[in-house]
Steps between C-alpha positions, in 0.01 A plus 500: 500500500658828390432864571355672804169400648235757407203601717331786310224559754748527787714743302194711414391502864838633612496763225164618637627503859806701396286754315248533783782544754619812316160671506415717799123475458456153346426391144192380311456205264489719186828670586671168574370344179617791286835546669587129503349434157266230629133445443262621770380143539852376576563784744163445669573129550846553648380792713223279638754240614726766655207651692386158619845427642527843658785616277284789376215700654218662299376841610119477462469874435774560243493142360880511511741241642781542753743256663335270752579347841632167371819679395542621857455147631776375270738746662657810360412490135714681248231761461394563860444868571617503860565276795192572710618277781821698542306826511218377724689282749632777731152656511341162567746429782432837661124433481542158660702653785241772544193274505619146579314371193647286223529714187459376142532642150323328210369531146190366321560182304183400319247395763769485768741741668871414503701592809820674389648560845422471870640640822393262775374635830747484787221365723510137613155439350482637146350468153744423220534351151808451280577712197337360186192381689169591339177583678146555368444828316200583719674422828398761755658845480710415193202432276336827607814696410542344157130528411497861624764579238249407227188686395180393671362319195809284455514418872133400496559274197787320673287441808210376285721266295702356789263531793607584854655194668414448865830461687365551856177586679601866468558497123289752308308295243231753410606668171336835581669521838834398351468772234431751778819383669689550174366856472612567857844354421526723192407806708734424793797369302516177702299183559429314824440136592351404835510117501359491145775281350636312803312462828667691783716706261485869408668680210535838330614553141583792271586532129845566354529630145817392323656625181290445187190501724571154646283458810631338817370488855658516842315345793556437869355194675474394862289302744201688641623428851805717425330748266239654730311807377777740604775299330281441197458876464880533519540232231245673278687830527834327458400300190374812324817692586722209393324477164548873451869476587557209259308684227727802547813284485378330181447837332864586569616193308576546127321276251710202402612517136551155343836456323491528124567189299 
């Protein structure tokens, strides 16, 4: 057998990922088809596979595609815009020391949320999960934060299509009430969870906006026995301030420019 093994679809997929990585606001199917000299049908098929695996994300408003969370899970890809963990970790550690809660940073990955980093509580009894772990998209405060970043119609559609899973006796399963909670989250800039995802556990979460409009979340979690109302109020204030600090640090970072071929 002579010559190199050819995998045209794989090569085309990487050409698309390279092109998307260079665009600050994402790219649409028509642009990709024209620029790469492929048919829209071919581009649509490959894009569908890349979205399904989490390599690309589709913005429902602009209909454009940006790099997805799977590339983060694979480690530092050649086209990553910044190392969020390096930026966020000192802020996360300070928040843990301030509140005693375990602090996480994560990103949506399809119908799940991937944990990118965690600073474990220094308490003997704590909530933790390793990096790379995924949790349900609608888990407590995290789901409220991510849905609050969408317009009300899109959020309502997601709830209608996926339903509201009952994790505990305190889980909000009424769609109208959950939408009210999303509106409150959007207004306040943070979401709360009082035993809605795990019995006996409280959490607060806030959004982080990365370069190229990539949405992340930071959340603090602790047992209700340790997070009484006073400490929960401190965590709520702290999570919002931490998100603001990380957002400011991200804005100071220059956009990563991929090397030319």
